[in-house]
C-alpha positions as CSV (number, residue, x, y, z in Angstrom):
1,M,143.1,57.9,154.3
2,T,144.8,60.1,151.7
3,S,145.6,63.8,152.0
4,T,146.5,66.1,149.1
5,R,147.8,69.6,149.1
6,S,147.3,72.0,146.2
7,G,148.2,75.6,146.7
8,S,146.5,77.0,149.9
9,N,143.7,74.4,149.9
10,Y,144.2,71.3,152.0
11,S,141.8,68.4,151.6
12,I,141.5,65.1,153.3
13,Q,139.7,62.3,151.5
14,S,138.5,59.3,153.5
15,N,138.1,56.1,151.7
16,G,135.7,53.9,153.6
17,S,133.7,54.8,156.6
18,G,131.8,57.8,155.4
19,P,130.5,60.8,157.4
20,G,130.3,61.0,161.1
21,P,127.2,60.8,163.4
22,G,126.3,64.5,163.1
23,H,126.3,64.5,159.3
24,S,123.0,64.8,157.4
25,S,123.4,61.7,155.3
26,H,123.9,59.7,158.6
27,K,120.6,60.9,159.8
28,S,118.8,60.0,156.6
29,K,120.4,56.5,156.9
30,G,118.8,56.1,160.3
31,Q,115.5,57.2,158.9
32,E,115.9,54.6,156.2
33,C,116.6,51.8,158.7
34,K,113.7,52.9,160.8
35,Q,111.4,52.7,157.8
36,R,112.7,49.3,156.8
37,G,112.1,48.1,160.3
38,E,108.5,49.3,160.3
39,E,107.9,47.7,156.9
40,Q,109.2,44.4,158.2
41,M,107.0,44.7,161.3
42,E,104.0,45.3,159.1
43,D,104.8,42.2,157.1
44,Y,105.1,40.3,160.4
45,R,101.7,41.6,161.6
46,T,99.9,40.8,158.4
47,S,101.4,37.3,158.2
48,T,100.5,36.5,161.8
49,N,97.0,37.9,161.2
50,S,96.4,35.7,158.2
51,Q,97.8,32.7,160.0
52,R,95.5,33.4,162.9
53,L,92.5,33.7,160.5
54,E,93.5,30.5,158.8
55,S,93.6,28.6,162.1
56,I,90.2,30.1,163.1
57,F,88.7,29.0,159.8
58,K,90.2,25.6,160.1
59,S,88.9,25.1,163.6
60,L,85.4,26.3,162.5
61,L,85.4,24.0,159.5
62,E,86.6,21.0,161.4
63,S,84.0,21.3,164.2
64,P,81.0,19.0,163.8
65,E,78.4,21.8,163.7
66,A,80.4,23.7,161.0
67,D,78.2,25.3,158.4
68,I,80.2,27.4,155.9
69,T,77.2,29.8,155.4
70,T,77.3,31.0,159.1
71,I,81.0,32.1,159.2
72,P,81.1,35.8,159.6
73,I,83.8,37.6,157.6
74,V,85.1,40.8,159.0
75,I,87.7,42.8,157.1
76,S,89.2,45.8,158.9
77,E,92.3,47.9,158.6
């Protein structure tokens, strides 16, 4: 923490921690984290969906009455 005085202006410069909780850049930081979390959650969802699909296909193909032409493929958002 350094403070400098020049004339009637008094300024304090903080080296390190940055603005407090009420500051606008702090809010945008929270938004950034939230968005990053949502993206990671989306990655998790899509990876588990593809793993689930993979296991369904494997079990269908490994069953004795498996016929590749009868497997329905449904793609939805």
